N, C-alpha and C positions, 0 to 999 in steps of 0.2 A: 410928119408925126415924130414923136420921140420913141426910140427903141434902144435896147442894150445891144451893142455891137461888139463882136469879137475882132480884136486887132492883133492878137497873138497871145502866147502863153502868159498868163497873169496880167493881161492888158485888155480889159473890157471897159467900154465907155458908153455913156448915153449920148447918142447923136441924133440929129434930125435927118430923117430918111423919107423917101416917097411913101405915101400910103399904099397899101396893097389894093388890088383890084380883083374882081371876080374873073376867073379864067375858064371854068367849066360850068356846065348847067347845074351840077349838084354842089357847087360851092356856096358858102355863106361868108359874109364879112362880119367879123365880131368886133365890137367895141369892148376892150378888155377892162374889167372892173377890179380884178384881183389876179395876181400871178405870184408864184413862189419860186424860191431857189431850191433845187433838189440836190441831194448829195451827188447824184450823177452829173449834175452841172459842174461840180468841182473837178471831175475828171477832165472835162473840156477846158475849164479855166486853167488847170495846171499843165495843159498841153499834152495830156496822156492819150488822147483819142485821135487817130489819124483822120484825115478827110475834112478838117476844119479849114475854112478860108477866111481871109480878112474881109470883113463886111457882113459876115453871117449874123443873123439875129438869133439870140439864145432864148431858151425857155420852153419847157414842155409841160408845166403845170399852170393852167390858166382857166379862167372862166369869164363870162361877160354877157353882153346883150347883143342879140342879132340885129345888125343894122341894115343889111341887104341880103337878098337870097337870089340864087340863080333860078331860072324858070323850071328846073327839074327838081327843086327841093320841095318835099312834101311833109317831112317830119317836123320841121320847126318853121316859124314865121317871124317876120320882122317884129321886134319888140320882146320876143321871148328871151328869158334869162336861162342860160345853159352853162353846164360845165363840160369840158372837152377832154376826152381821153388822149393820152400822149401818143398812142399808136394810131395809125391811119389805116382803116380797113375798108374793103369794098363791100363786104356783106354777101358776096355771091360765089367766091372761088371755093376750091376744094376745102381749104382750111376754115374759112369763114363759115361755111355751111355746117362745120362741126364745132362752132363757137370758139375756135382757136384763132382769135383775131390777130394776135401778135405774129402769127405765121402767114398772114395774108400774102398771096403770091403776086398781087397786081399793083400795089401802091408804092413800091420802091424801085425806081428806075436805075438805081446804082447797083454795085456789086454786093453790098452787104459786108458782114464781118467774117464770113467763113474763109479759112485759109485753104482747106482741102475741099473745094467746092464740088468737083466732079460734075459740073453742070447744074447743080441744084439751084433753084431760084432763091433769091434773097427773101428774108422775112419782111414784115410790114415796114413801111416808111414811118418816120417819127418826126415830130415837130422839134426844130431847133437842136438837132443832135448829129451834126456833121453830114458830109456828103456821102458817107457810107450808107446812110439811111434815107437818101433822097434829097438832101439839101433843102428841106422845107424850112421856111422862116418860122421862128419860134414866137412864143407869146409874151415875152418880156418886152412888151411894146404897147402902144395905145390902141392899135388895131392889128388884126391878124386875119389872113385868109384861111378858112377851114375847109379843105376838100372833103368829099365823101360825107356830106352833112346829113344824109339820110341814114347813116350807120353810126356815127360817133357821138355827136352832142346829145346830152341828156337834159331835157327840159326840167326846170326846177319849180317847186311850188312857191307861192308868195309867202313872205314872212320868215324865211330861214336866211340867216346871215351868210354872207359870202364865205367867211372864215370857217363856218361849220361844214360847208360842202366842197370847198376848193380842192381838198386833197383826194376827192373822188377821181381827179384827173390822173393820179399816179400812186402816191405812196400808200394810201389806204387800201386800194385793191391789191397793190403789190404785197403789203404785209399780210393781207387776208389770204391771197393765193398761196403765200409761203406756208401758212399754217394748214390750209387745205391740202397742199401737196405733202405735208408732213403727217397727214392722217390724225391731226390733233382733235381730241374730243374730251368728253367728261373723264376726269381722272388722269389725263396725260401729263407726262413730265417733258419739259421742253428746255433746251439751252439755246439762247439767242446770242450770237456773236455779233456785236456792234450795237451800240445804243444811240445811233443816229435816228433820223426820222423814220426810215423803213423798219429798223429794229423796234422802235417804239410802237409803230402801227402793228407790227407782228405781235408784240406783247398785248396790245389792246385786243387784237383779234383772237389770240389764244385764250384770253380771259372770256371773251364773248362765247367761245366754243366750249368752255368748261375745263380748261387746263387746270390741274391741281397744283402744279409746282413749276415755276419758271425761273431759270437761272439766266442772268444777263452778264455778258463779258464785255468789258470796255476798259479804257485807261483814262477816261475823263470822269473824275469824281462827281462833278455837277450833273452830268448826264445820268450816271448810275443812281445818284440820290433822287433825281426826278423820277426815274423809272420805278424805283423802290416805293416811293411815296404814292405814285399815281396808279401803278399797275401791280404792286405787291410782288415785284421780282426779288430774287435773292442776288444781290450785286457781287460781282467778282472783278476786281481790278487786276488785270494781267501784269501790270508793272510792279505789283506788290506781292503777287503770288507766283512762284516759279513756274507752275504748270496749271493753267486754269482747267484743262480737261481732267487732269488727275484729281483736282479738288472736286469736280463734279462727280467723278466716279466714286470717290470716297463718300460723298453725300447721298449717293443713290445705292447704297448697299453693295458697292463694288460691281455694279451692273451697267450703269449708264442711263441716259435719258431715252425716251421713246423717239424723240425727234430733235435734231440739231438744225438750226437755221443760220446760214451764213449770210448776214445782212451787211457785209463789208465789201466783198468783191475784190477786184484785182489790185487795189492799192493797199491791201492788208500789210501791216507792219511785219517785216521779216528780218532775217539775219543780215549782216553787213554784205555777205557774199550774194545773197538773193537780191538785195536791194541794188547792188551793182549790176547784176545780170539784167534786172528789169530796166535800169537806166540805159543799158546798152542795147535794149530791145532783143536780148538773147532768150528771154522768156517772158510770158505774159503776166506773171504775178509771182509773188514769193511762195504762194501755196500754204503759208503758215496757218491761215484761218481754216482752210479745208482740212489740213492735217489734224487740227484741234477738234473740228467737228466730227471727223471720222473716229477719233479717239474717245470722244465724249458720248457717242451714241451706242446704245445697247445692241446686242446681237438681234438681228431681224428688224432693226429700227430704220429710220429714214433720215437722210441728209437732204434738206431742202435749201436751194440756193437761189434767192432772189437778187443777190449781189451780182453786179455786172462783171463778166469775164470775157476775154477774147484771147485767141492764140493758144499756146501750150504752156504747161506747168510741169516742172520736174519735181521729184520727191512727192508724188501724188499719194503714195501709200495704198496703192490699189490692192496689194496683197492683204492688208489689214481689212479693207472693205470687203473683199471676197471672203475672208475667214469669218467675218461677222455676219455675212449675208445681208449687207446693207442695201437699201434702195436709194437711188439718187433721183431727185426730181428738181427741175430747174428751168430757167428760161425767162424771156420777157413776159410781162403780165398781159393776160387777155382781159383788159380793163372793161371793155363793153359787156363782157359776160357777167361781171360782178357788180357793176354800178347800181342797177335797180335795187338789188337786195341790200346793199350797204346804205343807200339813201334811206330806205325804210328803217334801218337800224339807227340812223342819225335822227330821223324824225321821231322815233319812239323813245329816244333817249338812251338806247343801249350803247351807243358809241358817241364820243365827243372828240373828233380829231383836233378841234381847235385848241385843246389843252396843251398841245406841244409847241404852240407858237410862242416865241420869245421876243420877236422883233417885228414891228410894223413900220415900214419906211416908204416914202414916196419913190416912184420909179426913178426920179432924178438922182436918187442916192444909191442906185443899184450897184455901182462900182464899189462904193464903201461897204455895201451889204455883202458883196462877194468876199471882200477882204475880212470882214468880221466873222463870217461863217467859216471861211477857209482856215482862219487862224484860231478859231474857237475862242474869240474874244467875247467879253461881256456875257459869259455863260450862254452863248448862242446855241439854241436847239433848232429853230426853224424861222426863216424870214419870209414874210409876206410883203409884197410890193404893190402899191396902188398907183396906177397911172392917173395923175390928177387931170391931165388934159383929156384922157380917154373917158372920164366920168361925164363929159358933156355931150349931149346928143348933137348930131349933125344932119344935114340934108342928104338924101341919097344921091349917088353919082348918076345923074340922069343920062349921061353919055354912055354909060356902061350897057352894052347891047345884051348882056346876059341877065340884067335885072328884069323882073317880071313886069 
């Protein structure tokens, strides 16, 4: 089959590799019909995430048709069309029983990303996201093995297009959880830092929950213009305004917003010194976006962080956060928890995630797609890839002993 393979920093290629096989009784084999490039994939592409190995298959946003099932699979059947969450959860552990699926204690056999572990078990395994998270093959491929299939895949109704529901795999639940974490509701004021796919889904979700005023901070005019016309945000280009947080404070009666959302993560643009420190791996991020979020949030407000971070950050401004009495909420998304509700909102027309798609390309052009997305060429907002070979049905692998 064809799959997008990691060969090193800024070197990804579509290669021919062996098709996956069922390994456990609750596995399914999925024929991928649509897959997307996530902003988090760019961290891998740029070589910023440890644990990547040559030959890894990338991709954690994907959906498709069930081709084979292990004998223990009861939730889906061959021929079902499903979307798959990027986190892999068992459904039974301490955290899964509390619907905190991203914290699943059983699906990541690796060490995870914690530096100061003290023996704490790692969080959930993830598709296509380095060997820190289990080394699972990703879905930017014609086929993918999906473990724990009684917990993750969500069966889809007939008649809804792939592009409408594909983002249930990650960015839509991630944006939605970010606004839930921020206690956003009717009349809320929100500042979203980052107008990438997660930031846009956060804006859509904030509108869904009744936010009155949304500020969006970015430095790409085309992304800000799209967010303004689609979600009614008030755009702020931080390269044209000396201090975006200061502008937000001025526009909110010198009080600040109820919630700030950091949808950028550890590759936020910082000072020359901070950039040098991150390149030398002496700190995990510039911290610039978090400092802006702290400054822009009112006393008693919430800083919500869906952007990926790891390691340590200097100049965190913890004293300011203490003085303001801020609440911080963050972490990987409990996708399985939010998928059913968000699917209903898509079906009733309250949400249309497909609006953010700017590029549809065949899987064979995935390397070009990464370059276009990474370099913000062609006003790229979001890329959806279609595995042309994966669109064709095949006979089941009769020799697989785990097939029913």
